[in-house]
N, C-alpha and C positions, 0 to 999 in steps of 0.2 A: 313540023309541030309536035313536041313530046304527047304522049297518049295522056298524062294528067291534065295538060291545057283542054283536050278535048271532053275530058271527062267532067271537068269544070264547066263548061257551056252546055252540057247534055243536062246537069243536074239542075244547073240556073234554069235551063229554060222548060225544066218541067215543073219546077217551082212556079216560075212566069205563068204557065198554064192553068196551073191550079188556082192559082191567085185570080188571073183574069176570068176563067171559066164560071168559079163560086161566088167570086165578091166583084170586082171590077167591072166587069160586061154588065150584069143584072143592076147595078148601082147606077152606072151612066144611063143605060138604056131607060130605067124608071124614075130617073133623076126629076124633081119638081112634080111629079103627077099627083103625087096624094095631096099635094096643095091645090091642084086644079080641080081635083074631084071634092075636096072639101069648099070649094068656092063655085060648083055646080058648072064649072069650065072645062070639063073633060067627056068627050065622047070615044068609048074605048072601039069601036066598032071600025075596022081597017087599019088601026094605028100598031105601027111595031113595038111600041112601048107594052100593048095590052098582050099583044101575042109572047111577048118575053114574059111578062107576070105570070100568064097562065100555063106556061112551060114549065118554069121554076116551083110555082105552086103545087102543080100535080101531085096529089097524095098528101100533101100537107094539112096539118090541123086548120079546121074552120069551126068558128063559133058556131055553138049551138042556135044560137038566132038566125043563121046562114039558113035559107030555104035550101034543100037538098038539091034542086034541078037548078040552083044558081052555082054551087060547086063548080070552081075554076072556070067560069064565065065571068070575066072583070064586069061586063057591060049589066049582066043580071044581077051581079052583087051591086054594082052601085045604083040599078033601078031598086033594088030591094032595100037599100039602106045598109047591107050587110058592113061587118066590121071589115076592113081590107088591111093588109100588112104589107111590108115592102117587098122588092122580089129578090132580093140578096138570099144566100144560105144563112139562117139562124146561128149562132154562136153558142149562146147559151140558154137554157129553159129555166123557167121557175114555176112551181105549181103550188096552189094551195088547197087544202082540203078542210072541210068542216061539215057539220051536221046539217046545216040548213043546204047542202051541196050534195044531195042522194048520189051514190055511187053508181044506181042506174040511168042515172040522169047526166051525171060529169064523171065518168069512169076515170078521167086522167086529173080529177079535181078543176081549179081553173088554171090553165096553163097561159102564160106567157112568153113570147121568145124573143130574146134580145139580137138585133143585129148592128153591123157596123152602122148602118144609117137609118134604124129607127127599129119599131116594134111589130110583133104579129101575135095573134092569138087574140083570149079574150081581155084585151088590153082596157076597154070601157069598164068592164067588170072589176078587173083588178085595182083601179083606180078607185072606183066605189068602195071596195074593200078597204084600199089604203085610207081613205076619206076617214073613216068611221074611228081609227086610231090617231088622225091627226096628221096624215102624212101625206107630203105634196103628190101631183099625178106624176107619172113616171116622166113624162116630157120634160118638166122641170130640170131633169140631171142630163148632163151630158151633150147639152145643147150646141157647145162649142167643138165638141169630138165629130159629133152626126155633119154638122155643118162642112168641116174639112174632110171629112171620112172619103169622100169621092175623090177629091184632089189629091190628097195623101197616098192613096192607095195607086193614082196615075204617076205621081211621082216617082213612088218607089218601083212602078211599073219599068219608066226609063231606068233607074238602078240596075236593073235586072238586063235591060237592053244593053246598056253601055259595059257592064260586067261581061255580057258574053261576046260583044264587039272589039273592048280594049283589054288589054292585059296590064291594067295599071293597079297599083297597090291601093290607091284611093278608094276605087270602087270595092274592092276585097273588102275594107274597112266599112263602107256603106251597107255592104251585105250582111252585116251582123244586124242590121235592123229587122230583117226579116225573120232572123234567126231568133231575136227577141219578141217577136211578134204575140207569140202567146202568154209570156209572162205579162209584157205591156198591156195586152187585155186584160188578164185577171187582176192586175193592179189598179186599172181604171176601174173595172167591176168592183171591185171590193171597196175601193174609195167611194165610189156613188153609194153603195151599201151604207156606208158607215155614215155619210151625208144624209143620207133619209131617215136613218135610225137613230140620228142625233138630233135632227131638226124638226122635231115633232110640234104642232101646234095644239094650242087648248081648245080649237073648235071642233076636235074629234068626238064622238060620242063615247067612246071608251078613253080615258086617261091612263097611260103606262105611262113607265119609265123610259127614258131613252135605252137604245138597244142596239148591237151590232147583229144585221139579219146573216142568217147563214149564207156564207159564200160557196161552199160545197156541201151537199149530203142533206140531213135531215134535220129539222127543227121545229120549235114550236113559237109563235106566236099570239099572246091572246088564247082564245080557243081553235085558232087555224094552226094545221101542221104544213110546214113548208117544204118543198123539195127543190132542190137547186143543184142541177147538174150540166154538163159540158152536152152541146148538140151537134151535130154535125160539124158545122162549120168551125168548131173549135179541133177536131179531129184533123180537118183539112188545114188548119194553120200550124198543125204540129207538123204533117207530113210538108207543108211549105218549110217549116223553119228546118228540118232534117235536111230536104235536098239543098236547103240554102246553106247548110254548116258543110253537107259534102262538098258543094262547090267551093267554099272558100279552104277548106282542106286539101282539096286536090289542085287549086289555082297554088296554094302557098307550096305543095308540094314541087309541081312544077318549074315556079318561079328559083327556088331553092335548088332545085338540079341544074337548072340555067345559069343562075350564080356561078355553081362550081363548076361547070364547063368553062364559062368564059375565063375564070380566075384559072385554070390548068393550060 
């Protein structure tokens, strides 16, 4: 086997490991749990899904309304009625600052984190703020994307497995999907920001003109200062894209050399 074939498999294996650890595994393990919690049909004690949630949420932001003693204990968070986010790694973060949210109480403003399969952070408070300007709650957007997210990542994992196992050009073409993942996420994120900002309702306490929320950087909406920046998961997506691209390039080099050898 040409060394470039081996390199392509190693690069693809690294990308698959990153995808599985940060996204696919926690999404699969926590799938449907939030729905069960909302229906009062879930007991965390002894559940593998609870252990996974607690492992991935170690050190993450918890709502100010969450009792300190409940931090990172899913059952105690459920019992205290605390806001619970998903387990997968957040990809993007947004926060709002306003005079009625003093820095000493909300040092990060009102933060919300976007994941492949849902949200975390001060989701309820953010939806309340959005209501004042006539904006729909966040769950309205991206419902289809969240519904298929886990299955799409499982299918993508199969692409990696087949790429590693077989030297077929079709799998090299399919590997361009993980290469494009950061751009796909940004395009989806920007589209839904545009949709929310241009589909305001007249039941808001403040009437403002349709606007495009800030995709990246700092902005201003009414009396709120906004911050929108990538979170840990986006940098993981960039790493997955890089290793996937390296895998494709190494595979192309190996297949080109094999073709030249056979032709000679």
